[in-house]
C-alpha positions, 0 to 999 in steps of 0.5 A, spaced: 531 124 926 528 128 918 532 135 923 537 131 924 538 129 918 538 136 913 542 141 920 547 135 918 546 136 911 546 144 911 553 144 916 557 140 910 555 144 904 558 152 910 564 146 911 565 146 903 564 153 901 569 155 907 575 152 903 577 157 897 583 152 895 580 150 888 579 156 887 586 159 889 590 155 887 597 156 889 601 156 883 604 161 878 599 164 871 604 165 864 609 172 865 606 173 873 612 176 877 615 173 883 617 177 888 622 169 890 626 169 885 632 175 884 630 177 877 622 179 880 621 172 874 616 167 876 618 162 869 624 160 868 630 160 864 632 153 860 639 150 864 644 150 857 644 146 852 637 143 854 633 139 849 626 138 848 624 131 848 623 129 840 627 135 837 635 133 837 634 133 830 640 128 829 638 126 822 642 133 819 639 131 812 633 130 813 632 137 819 637 141 813 637 138 807 645 138 807 650 134 807 657 133 813 660 137 808 655 142 807 653 141 800 644 140 798 643 133 799 641 130 792 637 124 795 630 125 798 632 123 807 626 120 807 623 114 802 618 117 797 612 113 795 605 115 791 601 115 798 607 122 799 607 125 792 599 126 793 601 129 801 605 133 796 601 135 791 596 138 796 599 142 800 604 145 794 596 147 791 596 150 798 603 154 799 606 153 793 602 154 786 599 161 787 605 164 785 610 158 782 602 156 778 600 148 779 603 146 772 611 149 777 611 153 769 611 160 775 604 162 772 600 163 778 594 166 780 598 172 784 602 172 779 597 175 773 596 180 778 602 182 777 607 180 784 613 177 782 615 171 776 618 165 779 623 162 775 619 154 772 621 150 775 622 146 767 629 150 766 634 147 765 638 149 772 632 147 777 631 141 772 637 139 775 638 142 782 638 137 788 632 136 791 637 139 797 636 146 794 628 145 794 629 145 802 634 151 802 629 155 798 623 152 802 626 152 810 629 159 809 627 164 802 629 166 796 630 172 793 623 175 793 620 168 797 618 168 804 620 162 808 615 158 810 618 153 814 612 156 819 607 153 815 611 147 813 614 141 817 620 139 815 617 132 813 612 136 808 617 140 806 619 133 802 613 131 801 613 138 796 620 137 793 617 130 792 611 133 788 615 138 784 619 132 782 614 129 779 611 136 776 618 136 772 618 128 771 611 129 766 614 135 763 620 132 761 618 126 760 622 121 754 617 117 750 620 111 751 618 113 759 611 111 757 606 106 756 603 103 750 597 106 751 599 113 753 603 113 747 597 112 742 593 117 744 599 122 744 598 126 736 605 126 733 609 133 733 607 139 729 599 136 729 597 137 736 589 140 736 588 147 735 585 148 743 592 144 746 596 149 741 591 156 745 593 152 752 601 150 751 602 158 748 597 160 754 602 156 759 608 156 758 613 150 760 618 157 761 617 163 760 622 167 759 625 172 766 630 177 764 632 177 771 634 169 769 638 170 764 644 170 767 643 167 773 647 166 778 652 168 775 649 175 774 644 174 782 638 179 780 634 184 784 627 183 783 624 186 778 616 189 780 618 189 787 618 195 791 625 198 791 628 193 787 635 195 783 641 192 782 645 188 778 640 184 773 633 189 775 629 190 770 624 195 770 618 194 771 612 195 767 607 196 773 606 202 777 611 201 784 605 199 789 606 203 796 
């Protein structure tokens, strides 16, 4: 009986090893050629008009920052709350602060090391710019700034814009908008401490940028960028980077 059981077990193992269906499956791997189709490709092109599930993007304001007439939207197409702004702060400090600075004044760390200085978010032009303008810039880039569409999906772009609005409000808030407790801690105008005055000098909210004196009426080719020239461009004080 033992010998018969061993023989049967051996036959079962041999029978299982004789088939290679799991090893050699009838399928095409990505980019493999095929003799079956006339174009020689195994992968089939998408049918014209195909839209992936969940990618229809019917909400034009959310996905483009534009209204039906193609103008920048002035209102957020999403609900904005504290959690949303905090999310935007995190994305801003990762992707935006290196250039724009943590205060939004255009004095980020790579700017301090020689890169082109972007305009401050606290100048009138950008404080009054519609939120759709910021979405356009993040999505498609602007001037020396590349687009961040790959790094920030649409909802995170709006979160970053919400945080930018919070930064702008924080530097332009009126005294009447502050609580009594906060107002009590604020020094009178001209009575700032030496430490506060030094910090304000190091971190001006809207540093002067000659390239944007008459922007956008006189567009500028960013100075400090290799090959910069054209209307509004100024020679950089730093050697051109090779």
